[in-house]
C-alpha positions in Angstrom: 64.7 160.9 142.2 64.7 164.3 143.9 67.7 165.1 146.2 67.6 167.8 148.8 70.5 169.0 150.9 70.0 171.2 153.9 72.8 173.4 155.4 72.6 175.0 158.8 74.2 175.0 162.2 73.9 172.7 165.1 70.8 173.6 167.2 68.8 175.0 164.3 66.9 171.8 163.6 68.6 170.9 160.3 68.3 167.1 160.9 64.7 167.6 162.1 63.9 169.5 158.9 65.1 166.6 156.7 63.1 164.1 158.8 59.9 166.2 158.5 60.5 166.7 154.7 60.7 162.9 154.3 57.6 162.5 156.5 55.7 165.0 154.3 56.8 163.2 151.1 55.8 159.8 152.6 52.4 161.4 153.5 51.9 162.1 149.8 52.7 158.5 148.8 56.4 158.8 147.9 59.3 156.9 149.1 61.7 159.0 151.1 64.8 158.9 153.3 66.5 161.4 155.5 69.9 161.3 157.2 72.4 163.8 158.7 76.1 164.3 158.2 77.9 165.7 161.3 81.3 167.2 161.7 82.0 168.4 165.2 78.8 167.6 167.0 78.2 170.9 168.9 75.8 173.7 168.9 76.7 176.3 166.2 78.9 173.9 164.2 78.0 173.5 160.5 75.6 170.6 159.9 74.3 169.1 156.7 71.3 166.9 156.4 69.9 165.1 153.3 66.5 164.0 152.0 65.8 161.9 149.0 62.3 161.5 147.5 61.3 159.1 144.8 58.4 157.1 143.4 60.3 153.9 143.9 62.2 152.5 146.9 65.5 154.3 147.5 68.6 152.2 147.8 71.3 154.9 147.8 72.8 155.7 151.2 75.6 158.0 150.4 75.6 161.8 151.0 74.0 164.0 148.3 76.8 165.5 146.2 74.6 166.9 143.4 71.4 168.2 145.0 68.4 169.3 143.0 67.3 171.5 145.9 69.4 173.4 148.5 68.0 174.9 151.7 70.3 177.2 153.6 69.1 177.6 157.2 71.9 179.9 158.3 73.0 182.6 155.8 76.3 183.1 157.6 77.3 179.8 155.9 77.0 181.3 152.4 80.6 182.6 152.4 82.1 180.1 154.9 81.1 176.7 153.5 80.7 175.7 149.9 76.9 175.3 150.1 76.4 175.5 146.4 78.9 172.8 145.5 77.5 170.3 143.1 74.1 172.1 142.7 72.6 170.8 139.5 72.2 173.4 136.7 68.4 173.2 137.0 68.6 173.3 140.8 66.6 175.4 143.2 67.9 177.3 146.3 65.9 178.6 149.3 67.9 180.7 151.7 66.8 181.9 155.2 67.3 185.7 155.0 65.2 188.8 155.2 67.4 190.2 152.4 66.8 189.5 148.7 69.4 187.3 147.0 70.9 190.4 145.3 72.0 191.7 148.6 73.7 188.5 149.8 76.8 188.7 147.6 75.8 185.7 145.5 76.6 187.2 142.1 78.3 184.1 140.9 75.4 181.9 141.9 72.8 184.3 140.4 74.7 184.4 137.1 74.4 180.6 136.8 70.9 180.1 138.2 67.7 181.7 136.9 66.1 184.2 139.3 63.0 182.1 139.6 65.1 179.3 141.1 66.7 181.4 143.8 64.6 182.7 146.7 64.9 184.0 150.3 62.4 183.9 153.1 62.9 185.4 156.6 62.5 182.1 158.4 64.3 183.1 161.6 62.2 186.2 162.0 59.0 184.1 161.3 60.2 181.6 163.9 60.9 184.3 166.5 57.4 185.7 165.9 55.6 182.4 165.9 57.7 180.2 168.2 59.6 182.7 170.3 62.8 180.9 169.3 65.2 181.2 166.4 64.5 177.8 164.9 63.9 178.3 161.1 63.4 174.8 160.0 59.6 174.5 159.9 59.3 177.9 158.3 61.7 176.9 155.6 59.7 173.8 154.9 56.6 175.9 154.4 58.6 178.2 152.1 60.0 175.2 150.2 56.4 173.9 149.7 55.4 177.2 148.2 58.5 177.7 146.1 58.9 174.2 144.6 55.7 172.2 145.2 57.8 169.2 146.2 55.4 168.6 149.0 52.1 170.3 149.8 51.7 172.7 152.8 49.1 170.2 154.2 51.7 167.4 154.1 54.3 169.7 155.8 51.8 170.5 158.5 50.9 166.9 159.0 54.6 166.0 159.3 55.0 168.8 161.9 52.1 167.3 163.9 53.7 163.8 163.7 57.0 165.3 165.0 55.6 167.6 167.7 52.5 167.9 169.7 50.2 170.5 171.3 51.1 174.1 171.3 54.6 173.4 169.9 53.1 171.8 166.8 50.5 174.6 166.4 53.2 177.2 166.5 55.5 175.4 164.1 52.5 174.9 161.7 51.8 178.6 161.9 55.5 179.4 161.1 55.3 177.0 158.1 52.1 178.6 156.9 53.4 182.1 157.2 56.5 181.3 155.3 54.4 179.6 152.6 52.3 182.8 152.3 55.4 185.1 152.1 57.1 183.0 149.4 53.9 182.9 147.4 53.6 186.6 147.7 57.2 187.1 146.5 56.6 184.7 143.6 53.7 186.9 142.5 55.8 190.1 142.5 57.7 191.2 139.5 61.5 190.5 139.7 62.5 194.1 139.9 60.2 194.6 142.9 61.9 191.6 144.7 65.3 193.1 144.3 64.4 196.3 146.2 
């Protein structure tokens, strides 16, 4: 079973991201579940959402304490909330930031996680450009597709069109595709070039 935990703030589409990831997994023939965990339910408050993906029916219902994959939608949470708590040693992390991981003050995390399992993508900038709003969730799903291959970009786009319609769906699909392209480009670059 693959377990994904998404950290962000209220109003950033954290719960919607988990739902669309589960839809994308379902689209590819997997069993999936998505659910949120709210603290104070207000815009800007920390929010966590979870997604499980498996080949068999999923019976677990508790929060994900040991994720295989972490998505951090809001980089201001990196030093305010213990987003890396419980991350499996072979885990993967995707962070919404225009800065490389080396510039985010994540030395402890970087020491314990191989560089190829830690990636950033400027999802908010992509969202502002494609959507005109700072909602990074669909861009991050596109980036996740490129980075991990958990789900295909086609499945992400299909999930976007199941969740949204018309121009909103088109713009979100464009954001996901652009993030996918940028992450693939970073993956093709040598490690020293990414740190610049």
